[in-house]
C-alpha positions in Angstrom: -0.2 0.0 -0.2 0.6 3.7 -0.9 2.5 6.1 2.0 -0.7 7.8 3.1 -1.1 11.5 1.9 -2.3 14.2 4.4 -5.8 16.7 2.6 -6.3 19.9 4.5 -9.4 21.8 3.8 -7.4 24.7 3.6 -9.9 27.4 3.7 -9.7 29.0 7.9 -7.6 26.2 8.8 -6.0 27.8 11.5 -3.1 24.8 11.6 -1.9 24.9 8.0 1.6 25.0 9.5 1.5 23.1 11.7 0.1 20.1 10.0 3.2 20.9 6.9 5.4 20.4 10.2 4.2 17.2 11.2 3.9 15.9 7.4 7.4 16.8 6.7 8.8 15.0 9.5 7.1 11.8 8.5 7.9 12.4 5.0 4.9 12.8 4.1 3.2 14.4 0.9 0.5 17.0 2.1 -2.2 18.9 -0.5 -3.7 22.5 0.8 -7.1 22.6 -1.0 -8.6 26.0 -1.2 -11.4 28.5 -3.1 -8.9 31.2 -2.9 -4.9 31.6 -3.8 -2.9 30.6 -1.0 1.1 31.0 -1.0 3.1 28.3 -2.8 5.6 26.3 -1.4 9.5 25.6 -3.3 8.9 22.0 -1.0 8.4 19.5 -3.6 6.4 17.2 -0.7 3.6 20.3 -0.4 1.0 20.8 -3.3 -1.6 23.7 -3.3 -4.7 23.4 -5.5 -7.1 26.2 -5.6 -10.7 25.2 -6.7 -13.7 27.4 -8.3 -15.9 29.1 -6.0 -18.6 27.1 -4.5 -20.0 26.0 -1.7 -18.5 22.5 -1.2 -16.1 22.6 -4.2 -12.9 22.0 -2.3 -14.5 19.0 -0.3 -15.7 17.5 -3.2 -12.2 17.6 -4.7 -10.7 16.2 -1.2 -13.5 13.0 -1.4 -12.7 12.6 -5.0 -8.8 12.1 -4.4 -8.6 11.2 -1.0 -8.4 7.8 -0.7 -8.4 4.4 2.4 -5.4 5.3 4.7 -5.3 9.0 3.4 -5.3 11.1 6.1 -8.1 15.0 6.1 -7.6 17.4 8.3 -11.3 19.9 8.1 -13.6 21.3 10.5 -16.9 20.6 8.0 -18.6 17.4 9.1 -20.5 16.8 6.0 -16.6 16.8 5.2 -15.4 14.5 7.0 -18.3 11.8 6.9 -17.6 11.7 3.3 -14.2 11.2 3.7 -14.6 8.5 6.2 -16.7 6.7 3.9 -13.8 6.3 1.8 -11.9 4.7 4.5 -9.7 8.0 5.3 -8.5 9.2 8.8 -9.8 12.4 10.2 -9.3 15.0 12.5 -10.6 18.2 13.4 -8.2 21.7 13.9 -8.4 20.9 17.7 -7.2 17.0 17.4 -10.7 15.9 17.3 -10.3 11.9 15.4 -13.9 11.5 13.5 -14.7 7.9 13.4 -17.5 6.1 12.3 -18.7 5.6 15.5 -18.6 9.5 16.2 -19.7 10.9 13.0 -23.1 10.0 13.2 -23.3 12.3 16.4 -21.2 14.7 15.0 -23.7 15.3 12.0 -26.8 15.3 14.5 -25.5 17.9 16.6 -24.0 20.2 13.6 -27.5 19.8 12.3 -29.5 20.8 15.6 -27.0 23.9 15.8 -27.7 24.7 12.2 -31.2 24.9 12.9 -31.2 26.8 15.9 -29.5 29.5 13.8 -31.7 30.0 11.5 -34.4 30.2 13.8 -32.4 32.7 15.9 -32.4 30.6 19.2 -28.8 30.6 18.8 -25.9 33.3 17.6 -24.0 30.5 16.9 -20.4 32.0 17.9 -17.7 29.8 17.7 -15.0 29.2 20.5 -11.9 30.5 19.8 -9.1 28.6 19.4 -6.1 27.9 21.7 -2.8 27.1 22.2 -3.6 23.8 23.9 -6.2 23.3 20.7 -2.9 23.4 18.6 -0.9 21.6 20.7 -3.7 18.9 20.8 -4.1 19.0 17.2 0.2 18.6 16.8 -0.2 15.3 19.0 -3.2 13.7 17.5 -1.9 14.1 13.7 1.1 12.7 14.9 -0.3 9.7 16.5 -2.6 9.3 13.3 0.4 9.5 10.9 2.0 7.1 12.4 -1.0 4.5 12.7 -1.4 5.2 9.1 2.0 4.2 8.3 1.6 1.3 10.0 -1.5 0.0 7.8 0.7 1.0 5.2 3.7 -1.0 5.4 
């Protein structure tokens, strides 16, 4: 099996640099996918893909290209679900791991929160991203990469 690739849903992702550093340390390719321009890298293991504007263009590209045992970094719950269905490992930018066991509840909570925002019952404020979140992400990404590399051996 080929070495896993790390795919990052890069629009508004707060851990792009961290993901690149961890992937580099493990010798893995990383692909950043976004609707807007990204600063290119000279590193041949880092690839940037700019997709056309559209609600799910980046998500669709990631799902089309990510395969089983690849790693997807996203805060987007529907993308996490679609990536898990393809056999990918999925992490949120806070290090939260999405699994086939947890994704159903995550989708239900997302849908409930969306409904509450639409009805005005909730303002939909997100918690701020902390140094602790960043540290947890680094640790979980490292663990996930090690697990995926073992599967690929």
